[in-house]
N, C-alpha and C positions, 0 to 999 in steps of 0.2 A: 310620435315622440317615444312612446313606450317601446316600440320595436327597435329604435335606434339605441336606446339605453340597454335593452336586452342584448343586442348584438355587441355593444361595447363591453358589457360585463363578460360575455362569452369569449370575446377576443382577449381580454386581460387574463382570464383563467387559462385559456389555451396557450398564450404567450409564456405565462409563468411555468406551466407544465413542460412546455418545449424547452425553455431555458434550463430547468432542473434536469431534464433528460440529457441535454447537451453537456451540462456541467458534470453529471455523473459519468458520461462516456469519456470525457477528458480525464477525470480522476482515474477511472479504470485503465485508460491508456497509459497514464503516468506509472501506475503500479505494474502493468504488463511490461513496460519498458524497463523498469527496475529489474524484474526477474529475467528478462531477455539479456540484460547486461550481466547479471549474475551467472546465467548459464553459459554465456560466451566468454566469461572472465574479462569483460570489456569495461575497464574502470572509467573510460571516457564516457561511455554510454550511461553507466551508473551515475556518474557525476552530473550528467545532463538533466536528471530528474530529481536530484537532491539539492535541498537548500544548503547554502554554504555553512550554516550552523546546525545541520542535521545531527540528531542524537540517536543512538541505538542502545536499547535496553532489553533485557530478557528476564523473565521470571521462570526459574527452573523448578519443576514440580516432579518429585519422585515419591513413590509410595512409601509410607511410614517415615517420611522425613519432612522437616520444615521446609517451606519454599525458600529458595535463595534467589537473590537479585544480583544482576551483573550489568554493568555499563561497559560499552566498548566504544573506543574512539572510531570515528568514521575512517580515519587514516588506517587504523589497524584492520578494520573490516575490509577495506579495499585491498590492502596488502594480502590479507588471507585469501580473498577471492581470486586475486591474480596468481596466487601460488598453487592453486588446486591443479593437479595434473590433468591433462587433456583426456586421459582415459577414464576419469571419474565423472559419471553422469549424475547431474543434480536435477531434481524436479520437485518443485513445490506446487502441490495441487490445492488451489484455492477452492474451497467448497461452497462459498457464498460471499456476497458483498452486501454489507449493510452500511450504506453511505448516508451521512448527515452533513448538510451544508448550511453555513451561515455566512453569506456573502463571500469573504475571502478566506474563510476557515472551513475546513472539512475534516471529517474522520471517515475511515473505511475499516469496518470490523470484519475481518476475514478469517474464519476458521480454516485450518489447513492441515495437510499431511505432507511431510517432507521425506523424499526418497533419495537414497544414494545408491547408484547402480541398481535401480528398480527394486530396492529393498527398503521397507519402511524404517526410517531412522527415528523419527519422533513426530508428534502432532501437537496441535495447540491452536492458539488464536493470535493473529497479528492485529495490531491496531496501528494504522497509518494515520498520522496527523499531517495534513497538507495545508499549505498557504498558497494563495494566488497572488503572484507578482507579475506585473506587466502582461496580463492575460494568459499566464501559464501557471499551471498547478505544479508546485514543487513539494517533495516530501520533506517535512520539517522534523518529524520524529517517527521512530518506529519502536514499538514495545511489543514483545510477544511472550506468550507462554510456551514452554517446551515441556511436554509430557512424554515420558518414556514408557 
């Protein structure tokens, strides 16, 4: 009986770990798809990973100045992405993923460096808030810091 109980406990622990790893992989894939859409200027691809009520906010940090906050409509963001000329190369290098999950809510804290035509433009941290709807993770909010 003790062996059966021990195996049962191990199975539960393994299942929970496997579940968390699968959820984290899905969350990373959602964020990767977001950036793929941004690089390709593909607003349909971007919309596929965004919740319909997604918000976009930034905290701009400049030396010797007070931080300033800015909100942008998702429609404005999508329009600005689609209008970037094809000869402008964008690259956001995510330096880490710190994912926390509570059932259908997750955050991914991702320090980053942003490059335009291989030149560092700015850096900071993204915080993606995601919700799970119908077994799919969608980005519900993005807030980032932008340090120059």
